[in-house]
C-alpha positions in Angstrom: -0.3 11.4 25.2 1.9 9.5 27.6 -0.2 11.1 30.5 -3.5 9.9 29.0 -5.3 7.0 30.7 -6.3 3.9 28.9 -9.9 5.2 28.6 -8.7 8.4 27.1 -6.5 6.5 24.6 -9.5 4.5 23.6 -11.6 7.6 23.3 -9.0 9.2 21.1 -8.8 6.1 18.9 -12.6 6.0 18.7 -12.6 9.6 17.5 -10.0 8.9 14.8 -11.9 5.8 13.6 -15.2 7.9 13.3 -13.3 10.5 11.2 -12.0 7.8 9.0 -15.5 6.3 8.5 -16.9 9.8 7.7 -14.1 10.4 5.1 -14.7 7.0 3.5 -18.5 7.7 3.3 -17.8 11.0 1.6 -15.4 9.3 -0.7 -18.0 6.7 -1.6 -20.3 9.5 -2.7 -17.7 10.5 -5.2 -17.0 6.9 -6.0 -20.6 6.3 -7.0 -20.3 9.0 -9.7 -16.8 8.0 -10.8 -17.2 4.2 -10.9 -19.0 3.9 -14.2 -16.6 6.0 -16.3 -13.6 4.1 -14.8 -15.2 0.7 -15.5 -16.0 1.7 -19.1 -12.4 2.9 -19.5 -11.0 -0.4 -18.2 -13.3 -2.4 -20.4 -12.1 -0.5 -23.4 -8.4 -1.2 -22.8 -6.4 -4.4 -23.3 -6.7 -7.2 -22.3 -10.4 -6.5 -21.8 -11.1 -4.6 -25.1 -11.5 -7.8 -27.1 -13.6 -9.6 -24.6 -17.4 -10.2 -24.4 -18.8 -9.2 -21.1 -21.2 -11.4 -19.2 -23.0 -11.3 -15.8 -23.5 -14.8 -14.3 -25.5 -13.5 -11.4 -28.1 -10.8 -10.8 -25.7 -9.3 -8.2 -22.6 -9.1 -10.5 -23.2 -5.6 -11.8 -24.0 -4.2 -8.4 -21.1 -6.0 -6.7 -18.5 -4.7 -9.1 -20.0 -1.2 -9.0 -19.8 -1.1 -5.2 -16.3 -2.5 -5.2 -15.1 0.2 -7.6 -16.9 2.9 -5.6 -15.2 1.7 -2.4 -11.7 1.5 -4.0 -12.1 5.0 -5.4 -13.2 6.2 -2.0 -10.2 4.5 -0.4 -7.8 6.1 -2.8 -9.4 9.6 -2.4 -9.5 9.2 1.4 -6.0 7.8 1.7 -4.3 11.1 2.6 -6.8 11.9 5.3 -6.8 8.4 6.6 -3.0 8.5 7.0 -3.4 11.9 8.6 -5.8 10.6 11.2 -3.4 7.7 12.0 -0.6 10.3 12.3 -2.7 12.4 14.6 -3.3 9.5 16.9 0.4 8.5 17.2 1.9 12.0 17.0 1.5 13.0 20.6 4.0 10.3 21.5 6.6 11.7 19.1 9.0 14.5 19.6 8.2 17.8 17.7 10.9 17.2 15.0 9.6 13.6 14.6 6.0 14.9 14.2 7.0 17.1 11.3 9.1 14.5 9.7 6.5 11.8 9.8 3.8 14.2 8.5 5.8 14.5 5.3 5.4 10.8 4.8 1.8 11.2 3.8 2.2 12.5 0.3 5.0 10.0 -0.3 2.7 7.1 0.9 0.0 8.3 -1.5 2.5 8.5 -4.4 3.9 5.1 -3.7 0.4 3.6 -3.5 -0.6 5.0 -6.9 2.8 3.9 -8.4 2.0 0.4 -7.1 -1.4 0.4 -8.7 0.0 1.5 -12.0 2.8 -1.1 -11.9 0.4 -3.9 -11.0 -2.2 -2.9 -13.6 0.1 -2.2 -16.6 2.8 -4.8 -15.9 1.7 -7.7 -13.7 -2.0 -7.9 -14.5 -1.4 -8.3 -18.3 1.2 -11.0 -17.7 -1.1 -12.9 -15.4 -4.1 -12.5 -17.7 -2.3 -13.6 -20.8 -0.8 -16.6 -19.0 -4.2 -17.9 -17.8 -5.8 -17.2 -21.1 -3.0 -19.2 -22.9 -3.6 -22.1 -20.6 -7.3 -21.9 -21.2 -6.9 -21.9 -25.0 -4.4 -24.8 -24.8 -7.1 -26.9 -23.2 -9.5 -26.0 -26.0 -11.8 -24.2 -23.7 -14.1 -21.4 -24.7 -13.2 -18.1 -22.9 -16.4 -16.8 -21.4 -15.6 -14.5 -18.5 -18.0 -12.8 -16.2 -17.5 -9.2 -15.3 -17.3 -10.1 -11.6 -14.6 -12.8 -12.2 -12.5 -10.5 -14.4 -12.4 -7.5 -12.0 -12.0 -9.7 -8.9 -9.0 -11.3 -10.6 -7.7 -7.8 -11.3 -8.3 -6.5 -7.7 -6.5 -9.6 -6.2 -3.4 -8.6 -8.1 -3.5 -4.8 -8.1 -4.4 -4.1 -4.4 -1.8 -6.4 -2.7 1.0 -5.0 -5.0 -0.1 -1.4 -4.3 0.1 -2.1 -0.5 3.6 -3.7 -1.0 4.8 -0.4 -2.5 4.1 1.2 0.9 7.1 -0.7 2.3 9.6 2.3 2.2 7.1 4.6 4.1 6.4 1.9 6.7 10.1 1.3 7.3 10.8 5.1 7.5 8.0 5.5 10.0 9.1 2.6 12.2 12.7 3.8 12.1 11.5 7.2 13.3 9.8 5.4 16.2 13.1 3.6 16.8 11.4 0.2 16.3 13.5 -0.6 13.2 17.0 0.4 12.2 19.3 -0.3 9.2 21.4 -2.9 11.1 18.3 -4.9 11.9 17.0 -4.6 8.3 20.4 -5.8 7.0 20.4 -8.7 9.5 17.0 -10.0 8.3 17.8 -9.2 4.6 17.8 -12.9 3.6 14.5 -13.6 5.3 13.0 -10.5 3.8 14.2 -11.4 0.3 12.7 -14.9 0.7 9.4 -13.4 1.8 9.3 -10.9 -1.1 10.1 -13.6 -3.6 7.4 -15.8 -2.3 5.0 -12.9 -2.6 6.2 -12.3 -6.2 5.5 -15.9 -7.1 2.0 -15.8 -5.5 0.8 -12.8 -7.4 2.3 -13.7 -10.8 1.8 -16.6 -13.3 4.0 -19.6 -12.6 6.7 -18.8 -15.1 10.3 -17.6 -14.4 10.2 -14.4 -16.4 7.0 -13.0 -14.7 8.4 -13.9 -11.2 11.6 -12.0 -12.0 9.8 -9.0 -13.4 7.9 -8.6 -10.1 10.6 -9.8 -7.7 13.2 -7.3 -8.8 11.1 -4.2 -8.1 10.2 -5.6 -4.7 13.8 -6.3 -3.8 14.8 -2.8 -5.0 12.0 -1.4 -2.8 13.5 -3.3 0.2 17.0 -2.0 -0.5 15.6 1.5 -0.9 13.8 1.1 2.4 17.2 0.1 4.0 18.8 3.2 2.5 16.1 5.5 3.8 16.2 3.9 7.2 20.0 4.4 7.3 19.5 8.2 6.6 17.0 8.6 9.4 19.0 6.5 11.8 22.2 8.5 11.3 20.2 11.7 11.9 18.9 10.2 15.1 22.4 9.2 16.3 23.6 12.7 15.5 20.7 14.3 17.4 21.3 12.0 20.4 25.0 12.8 20.4 24.3 16.5 20.3 21.8 16.2 23.2 24.3 14.2 25.3 27.0 16.8 24.6 24.7 19.6 25.6 23.5 17.8 28.7 27.1 17.1 29.8 27.9 20.8 29.5 24.8 21.9 31.5 25.0 19.1 34.1 26.5 20.6 37.3 27.8 17.3 38.5 
């Protein structure tokens, strides 16, 4: 890949993007059939089970249906999307790095699904109950539209699911020698501050909710540092072995 021209790089990138779009379209086909059962399931579980559902616009039903179809498509296509990204960058990696980074794909999918579950079953109920309590304290009648409800849910679940990808991103960048554990430890305070800010943004403004979200994010960061350290030590050992082998074969 290093010998490829800029035009060839752009051509390769175009091919990968086309494959990703094709995969997403195929996933959307599945999403159209799966969207309604999933929507009905979410409507039947708390906190939505006790609500009356309303559409405040002619487009609300279609909009939510399409959003669910796309998110289902994204989840189904995620392994292949990650594979296409890996295929684009892998020619610039050494053979052992290619195999190692390829193993990150199932881990990334698992972490994404874990983030979705954590956000939906832990964070979303906290946020919903808090906003509902404030609404009732103001003596307002709770009349929620289906679009407003699910948009509120998506705005919490999707960012949290992406944040759960942090360990895989750190591992990948460590493999590329862009990050290392020393740098991650050096910026720990800044990273902690950023993660705590994120925790306060996606949760209700109360101390308990912030803590419940901030702690898993900080643990994810420390887990990322640990994984980065494991990869970095292997890289140092491989470099030392290569230098030792080179010094033995070097005639000078």
